[in-house]
C-alpha positions as CSV (number, residue, x, y, z in Angstrom):
1,M,0.2,-37.3,-15.8
2,Q,-3.2,-36.2,-17.1
3,M,-4.5,-36.3,-13.6
4,L,-1.7,-34.1,-12.4
5,M,-2.3,-31.6,-15.1
6,K,-6.1,-31.6,-14.2
7,Y,-5.2,-30.8,-10.6
8,K,-2.9,-28.0,-11.7
9,L,-5.4,-26.4,-14.1
10,T,-8.2,-26.5,-11.5
11,I,-6.0,-25.0,-8.8
12,N,-4.8,-22.3,-11.1
13,N,-8.3,-21.4,-11.9
14,I,-9.4,-21.4,-8.3
15,M,-6.5,-19.1,-7.3
16,Y,-7.3,-16.8,-10.3
17,Q,-10.9,-16.6,-9.0
18,L,-9.7,-15.9,-5.5
19,V,-7.5,-13.0,-6.7
20,L,-10.6,-11.6,-8.4
21,L,-12.6,-11.8,-5.1
22,L,-9.7,-10.4,-3.1
23,A,-9.3,-7.5,-5.6
24,F,-13.0,-6.6,-5.1
25,F,-13.4,-7.1,-1.4
26,I,-10.1,-5.7,-0.2
27,N,-11.6,-2.2,-0.2
28,F,-14.8,-3.1,1.6
29,S,-14.5,-6.0,4.0
30,T,-11.4,-7.1,6.1
31,A,-13.3,-10.3,7.0
32,A,-14.1,-11.3,3.3
33,A,-10.6,-10.5,2.2
34,S,-9.2,-12.6,5.2
35,I,-11.4,-15.5,4.1
36,A,-10.1,-15.3,0.5
37,V,-6.5,-15.1,1.7
38,G,-7.0,-18.1,4.0
39,I,-8.6,-20.2,1.2
40,G,-5.8,-19.2,-1.1
41,F,-3.1,-20.2,1.4
42,L,-4.7,-23.6,2.0
43,T,-5.2,-24.1,-1.8
44,I,-1.4,-23.5,-2.4
45,I,-0.6,-26.0,0.4
46,Y,-2.9,-28.5,-1.2
47,Q,-1.2,-27.9,-4.7
48,I,2.2,-28.5,-3.2
49,I,1.2,-31.7,-1.5
50,K,-1.1,-33.1,-4.2
51,C,0.8,-32.0,-7.3
52,K,4.3,-32.4,-5.6
53,Q,5.2,-29.1,-7.3
54,F,5.7,-25.6,-6.0
55,P,3.9,-22.9,-8.0
56,T,6.3,-21.0,-10.4
57,I,7.9,-17.9,-8.9
58,D,11.1,-16.1,-9.0
59,K,13.2,-17.6,-6.2
60,E,14.7,-14.2,-5.5
61,F,11.3,-13.1,-4.0
62,I,11.4,-16.2,-1.7
63,I,14.9,-15.3,-0.5
64,I,14.2,-11.6,0.2
65,F,11.0,-12.4,2.2
66,A,12.8,-15.2,4.0
67,I,15.7,-12.9,5.1
68,Y,13.2,-10.2,6.1
69,F,11.1,-12.5,8.2
70,V,14.0,-14.2,9.8
71,M,15.0,-10.8,11.1
72,Q,11.4,-10.1,12.3
73,I,11.4,-13.4,14.2
74,I,14.7,-12.5,15.9
75,I,13.1,-9.3,17.1
76,A,10.0,-11.1,18.3
77,L,12.1,-13.6,20.2
78,C,13.8,-10.7,22.0
79,S,10.4,-8.9,22.6
80,L,9.1,-7.8,26.0
81,D,6.1,-10.1,25.2
82,V,7.3,-12.9,22.8
83,L,3.9,-14.3,22.1
84,V,2.3,-11.0,21.2
85,S,5.2,-10.1,18.8
86,L,5.3,-13.5,17.2
87,R,1.5,-13.2,16.5
88,E,2.2,-9.9,14.9
89,V,4.9,-11.4,12.7
90,I,2.5,-14.2,11.6
91,G,0.0,-11.4,10.8
92,E,2.5,-9.6,8.7
93,M,3.2,-12.9,6.8
94,H,-0.5,-13.1,6.2
95,R,-0.7,-9.5,4.8
96,C,2.0,-10.4,2.2
97,L,0.3,-13.5,0.8
98,P,-1.7,-11.5,-1.8
99,F,1.7,-10.7,-3.5
100,F,2.3,-14.4,-4.0
101,F,-1.2,-15.1,-5.2
102,A,-1.0,-12.5,-7.9
103,I,2.6,-13.2,-9.0
104,M,2.1,-16.9,-9.1
105,Y,-1.3,-17.1,-10.7
106,I,-2.0,-14.0,-12.9
107,K,-0.2,-15.2,-16.0
108,E,-2.4,-14.3,-19.0
109,Q,-3.4,-11.0,-20.4
110,Y,-7.1,-11.8,-20.0
111,Q,-6.5,-12.4,-16.3
112,L,-4.7,-9.1,-15.9
113,R,-7.5,-7.2,-17.7
114,N,-10.2,-8.8,-15.6
115,V,-8.3,-8.2,-12.3
116,L,-7.6,-4.6,-13.2
117,I,-11.3,-4.0,-14.1
118,V,-12.4,-5.5,-10.8
119,I,-9.9,-3.2,-8.9
120,L,-11.2,-0.2,-10.8
121,I,-14.8,-0.9,-10.0
122,S,-14.0,-1.6,-6.4
123,N,-12.0,1.7,-6.1
124,I,-14.9,3.7,-7.7
125,I,-17.4,2.3,-5.2
126,N,-15.1,3.1,-2.4
127,D,-14.5,6.7,-3.6
128,F,-18.2,7.4,-4.1
129,T,-18.9,6.1,-0.7
130,G,-16.5,8.6,0.7
131,I,-18.1,11.4,-1.3
132,Y,-21.5,10.4,-0.2
133,Q,-20.3,10.6,3.5
134,W,-19.0,14.1,2.8
135,F,-22.1,15.4,0.9
136,F,-25.0,13.7,2.6
137,L,-23.9,12.6,6.0
138,N,-21.8,15.8,6.8
139,I,-18.8,13.8,7.8
140,P,-16.0,16.4,7.7
141,R,-13.3,13.8,7.0
142,P,-14.8,10.9,5.0
143,Y,-13.4,7.5,5.3
144,A,-15.5,5.4,2.9
145,F,-15.2,1.7,3.8
146,N,-11.9,2.3,5.7
147,H,-11.5,2.7,9.4
148,T,-10.2,6.3,9.3
149,A,-9.8,9.2,6.8
150,T,-6.0,8.6,7.0
151,F,-6.3,5.0,5.8
152,F,-8.7,6.3,3.1
153,G,-5.8,8.7,2.1
154,S,-3.4,5.7,1.8
155,F,-5.8,3.8,-0.4
156,L,-6.2,6.9,-2.6
157,L,-2.3,7.1,-3.0
158,M,-2.4,3.6,-4.4
159,Q,-5.5,4.1,-6.5
160,I,-4.4,7.2,-8.5
161,P,-1.3,5.5,-10.1
162,I,-3.2,2.3,-10.8
163,H,-6.0,4.2,-12.5
164,I,-3.5,6.1,-14.6
165,F,-1.8,2.7,-15.5
166,I,-5.2,1.2,-16.5
167,A,-6.1,4.3,-18.6
168,M,-2.7,4.0,-20.5
169,L,-2.6,0.2,-20.9
170,P,-3.3,-0.8,-24.6
171,I,-4.7,-4.2,-23.8
172,M,-7.5,-2.8,-21.7
173,P,-11.0,-2.4,-23.3
174,K,-11.6,1.2,-24.4
175,W,-14.6,1.7,-22.0
176,S,-12.4,0.6,-19.0
177,R,-9.7,3.1,-20.0
178,I,-12.2,5.9,-20.2
179,L,-13.7,4.8,-16.9
180,A,-10.1,4.8,-15.4
181,V,-9.7,8.5,-16.3
182,F,-13.0,9.3,-14.6
183,A,-12.0,7.2,-11.6
184,C,-8.7,9.1,-11.4
185,V,-10.6,12.5,-11.2
186,V,-12.9,11.1,-8.5
187,S,-9.9,9.8,-6.5
188,L,-8.3,13.2,-6.7
189,F,-11.4,14.8,-5.3
190,S,-11.7,12.2,-2.6
191,L,-8.1,12.8,-1.7
192,T,-8.8,16.5,-1.3
193,I,-11.9,16.1,1.0
194,S,-10.2,13.3,3.0
195,L,-8.1,16.2,4.6
196,T,-5.3,13.8,5.0
197,R,-2.3,16.2,5.0
198,G,0.4,13.5,4.8
199,A,-1.3,12.1,1.7
200,W,-1.5,15.5,0.1
201,L,2.3,16.0,0.6
202,A,3.0,12.5,-0.6
203,F,0.8,13.1,-3.8
204,I,2.9,16.2,-4.6
205,I,6.2,14.4,-4.1
206,V,5.1,11.4,-6.1
207,S,4.0,13.8,-9.0
208,I,7.4,15.5,-9.0
209,A,9.2,12.1,-8.9
210,F,7.1,11.0,-11.9
211,M,8.0,14.1,-13.9
212,L,11.7,13.7,-13.0
213,I,11.7,10.0,-14.0
214,D,9.4,9.9,-17.0
215,K,10.4,12.6,-19.5
216,I,7.9,11.4,-22.1
217,H,4.9,12.5,-20.1
218,R,6.6,15.4,-18.4
219,K,4.7,18.2,-20.1
220,M,1.4,16.6,-20.0
221,T,1.9,15.9,-16.3
222,L,2.9,19.5,-15.6
223,R,-0.3,20.8,-17.3
224,L,-2.5,18.3,-15.4
225,L,-0.9,19.2,-12.1
226,S,-1.5,22.9,-12.8
227,I,-5.2,22.2,-13.4
228,I,-5.3,20.1,-10.2
229,L,-3.7,23.0,-8.3
230,I,-6.2,25.5,-9.6
231,C,-9.1,23.1,-8.6
232,F,-7.6,22.6,-5.2
233,V,-7.3,26.4,-4.6
234,A,-10.9,26.9,-5.7
235,A,-12.1,24.1,-3.5
236,S,-10.3,25.8,-0.6
237,V,-12.2,29.0,-1.3
238,F,-15.5,27.3,-1.2
239,F,-14.7,24.9,1.6
240,P,-12.7,26.7,4.3
241,L,-12.0,23.4,6.1
242,I,-9.7,22.4,3.4
243,W,-7.6,25.7,3.6
244,R,-7.5,25.4,7.4
245,S,-6.0,21.9,7.0
246,V,-3.4,23.2,4.6
247,K,-2.4,26.0,7.1
248,T,-1.9,23.4,9.9
249,I,0.8,21.6,7.9
250,T,3.5,24.0,8.9
251,D,1.9,25.2,12.2
252,P,4.4,24.1,14.9
253,Y,1.7,24.8,17.6
254,Y,-1.0,22.7,16.0
255,S,-1.9,20.0,18.6
256,S,-1.6,17.1,16.1
257,N,1.9,18.2,15.0
258,T,3.2,18.8,18.5
259,E,1.8,15.4,19.7
260,R,3.6,13.7,16.8
261,V,6.9,15.4,17.7
262,L,6.5,14.3,21.3
263,M,5.9,10.7,20.3
264,W,8.9,10.8,18.0
265,K,11.1,11.9,20.9
266,S,9.7,9.1,23.0
267,S,10.5,6.6,20.3
268,I,14.1,7.8,20.2
269,N,14.2,7.4,24.0
270,I,12.9,3.9,23.6
271,F,15.5,3.1,20.9
272,K,18.3,4.5,23.2
273,D,17.2,1.9,25.9
274,Y,16.7,-1.0,23.4
275,P,19.0,-0.1,20.5
276,V,19.7,-3.5,18.9
277,H,16.3,-5.3,18.8
278,G,13.8,-2.8,20.1
279,I,11.0,-3.6,22.4
280,G,9.2,-6.1,20.0
281,Q,6.4,-5.8,17.5
282,K,3.1,-4.5,18.9
283,M,4.8,-3.3,22.0
284,F,4.7,0.5,21.4
285,Q,1.3,1.2,23.0
286,R,2.1,-0.6,26.2
287,V,5.6,0.7,26.6
288,Y,5.0,4.3,25.5
289,N,1.8,4.8,27.5
290,D,3.2,3.2,30.7
291,E,6.8,4.5,30.7
292,Y,7.9,6.7,27.9
293,I,5.1,9.2,27.4
294,L,6.4,12.8,27.9
295,P,4.9,15.0,30.6
296,N,3.6,17.6,28.2
297,A,1.9,15.1,25.9
298,I,-1.8,15.9,25.5
299,D,-3.3,12.4,24.7
300,K,-2.9,10.6,28.0
301,P,-3.8,6.8,28.4
302,G,-7.0,6.0,30.2
303,K,-7.3,4.1,33.5
304,D,-8.0,0.9,31.6
305,G,-4.5,0.9,30.2
306,Q,-5.8,0.1,26.8
307,T,-6.2,3.7,25.5
308,G,-3.5,6.0,24.3
309,H,-1.5,5.9,21.2
310,S,-0.8,2.5,19.8
311,H,1.8,3.8,17.3
312,P,4.0,6.9,16.9
313,H,2.4,8.1,13.6
314,S,5.5,7.3,11.7
315,N,6.7,4.0,10.1
316,I,10.3,4.9,10.8
317,F,9.9,5.7,14.4
318,K,7.6,2.7,14.9
319,V,10.2,0.4,13.4
320,L,13.0,2.2,15.3
321,S,11.3,1.7,18.7
322,E,9.8,-1.7,18.1
323,G,12.7,-3.2,16.1
324,G,15.8,-1.2,16.9
325,L,18.7,-1.5,14.4
326,I,17.7,-4.9,13.3
327,G,14.2,-3.5,12.4
328,I,15.5,-0.6,10.6
329,F,17.8,-2.8,8.6
330,A,15.0,-5.3,7.8
331,F,12.6,-2.5,6.8
332,T,15.2,-0.8,4.6
333,F,16.2,-4.2,3.1
334,L,12.7,-5.2,2.1
335,Y,11.4,-2.0,0.7
336,G,14.8,-1.0,-0.7
337,Y,14.9,-4.2,-2.7
338,F,11.4,-3.5,-4.1
339,F,12.2,0.1,-5.0
340,H,15.3,-1.2,-6.9
341,R,13.3,-4.1,-8.5
342,F,10.6,-1.6,-9.7
343,Y,13.2,0.7,-11.2
344,I,14.8,-2.2,-13.2
345,V,11.4,-3.2,-14.5
346,Y,10.8,0.4,-15.5
347,W,14.0,0.5,-17.6
348,R,13.1,-2.7,-19.3
349,E,9.6,-1.4,-20.2
350,K,9.9,2.3,-20.6
351,N,10.3,2.3,-24.4
352,I,7.6,-0.4,-24.9
353,M,4.7,0.4,-22.6
354,S,2.9,3.7,-22.5
355,L,3.3,3.7,-18.7
356,S,5.6,1.1,-17.2
357,A,4.3,-1.3,-14.6
358,G,7.5,-1.0,-12.8
359,L,7.2,2.8,-12.6
360,T,3.5,2.6,-11.4
361,A,4.6,0.2,-8.6
362,F,7.5,2.5,-7.8
363,L,5.1,5.5,-7.4
364,I,2.7,3.5,-5.3
365,L,5.4,2.5,-2.8
366,L,6.9,6.0,-2.8
367,G,3.6,7.6,-2.0
368,L,3.0,5.1,1.0
369,Q,6.4,5.6,2.3
370,I,6.3,9.4,2.1
371,E,2.9,9.5,3.9
372,G,4.3,6.9,6.3
373,L,6.9,9.5,7.6
374,T,4.0,11.2,9.5
375,D,1.5,8.3,9.7
376,T,1.9,4.7,10.5
377,N,0.4,3.0,7.5
378,M,2.7,0.1,6.7
379,N,1.4,-2.2,9.4
380,Q,-2.4,-1.8,8.6
381,V,-4.0,-5.0,7.4
382,P,-6.2,-3.5,4.6
383,I,-3.6,-1.1,3.3
384,M,-0.8,-3.7,3.3
385,R,-3.0,-6.4,1.6
386,E,-3.9,-3.9,-1.1
387,Y,-0.3,-2.8,-1.6
388,W,1.1,-6.3,-1.9
389,L,-1.8,-7.4,-4.2
390,L,-1.0,-4.5,-6.5
391,T,2.7,-5.2,-6.4
392,G,2.1,-8.8,-7.3
393,I,-0.1,-7.8,-10.2
394,L,2.4,-5.2,-11.5
395,L,5.3,-7.8,-11.4
396,S,3.2,-10.7,-12.6
397,P,4.0,-12.9,-15.7
398,S,1.0,-11.3,-17.4
399,I,2.8,-7.9,-17.4
400,L,5.8,-9.7,-19.0
401,T,3.6,-11.1,-21.8
402,T,2.2,-7.7,-22.4
403,Y,5.7,-6.3,-22.5
404,K,6.8,-8.9,-25.0
405,A,3.8,-8.3,-27.2
406,G,4.6,-4.5,-27.2
407,E,8.2,-5.3,-28.1
408,E,7.2,-7.4,-31.0
409,N,4.7,-4.7,-32.3
410,E,7.6,-2.2,-32.0
411,K,9.9,-4.4,-34.1
412,R,7.3,-4.9,-36.8
413,S,6.7,-1.1,-37.0
């Protein structure tokens, strides 16, 4: 029995350390993060075999992911290239693993504090890298350690709510809460210079949603948004490229906009031909560029057959074309469940915590989904690993202990 407890304690500590490593490297290195995820997965398998006990987790999460991935496997088995699609399904499973790492092994308040501090430092380094690229390397759309400026925008949509959460979480050291406020300002500036129009719109909608849901901070949020708007307008005056990007949002003749609309039409045409199960995961590039690209599309595939658009710049249209009705149902089922779960957690916490972890997770997912209407972001490895890690942290047992401590303090007062 003592030997069993020793194994469990050692493995729990190893997994906690891996979550810390993942939290730091997830912004910087896909390879380093992949190694951490791989070691974590093997450690869990070892724990199950050696300790004869599965790590503690809400079984509802297992059921939800199981149903989702069964539907994904069905789509893959009906794919135009079964092996390619099955590999993509395995890749998506891999991207979800950080959720389980955090929710199973971040149990104590000190673990929560340390992980959030590491995330905060990692985000600041990422943001300042983007600012450095913009100021000193004259890169018009900085991307920091991300592959593109659009991916950078997705990361920033996740960073801003988590920075606010850290700044308002009483268990965090005072210096880290002050640093989180500073990081939030830096992230807002980085979001501006990224020129990611979808992320801009998503930030506005998320801010409105926050004001509608959270009445306690409504006035303060409105004042801050007014200041942000004034700063954004001032930045547009000094940096005309920002204003030009704003104007293109509603320009129907802007090439990026027209190209997206053409790809969406092609996605609908693919769906009409494959309405039930779609063409299969990772099949859009091949099918779109070979068969369904419209004559007036500007970006044509090259002779090598490998170039051309690999996705339709929309999560919905990607899922619609590659997964059909099964894919749309699976996508709605998974993320609809988590929206619902976050909202339930928010109502449990809203009178106890300054800023609910559930509401923070809700806003992060809302931002990604709104941006995902015009950019495919929910299939990108770094973005999804970051998202699932944050979701696991915000739903972890450590949050529950923080909530209970706050509840006890309220009763005493």
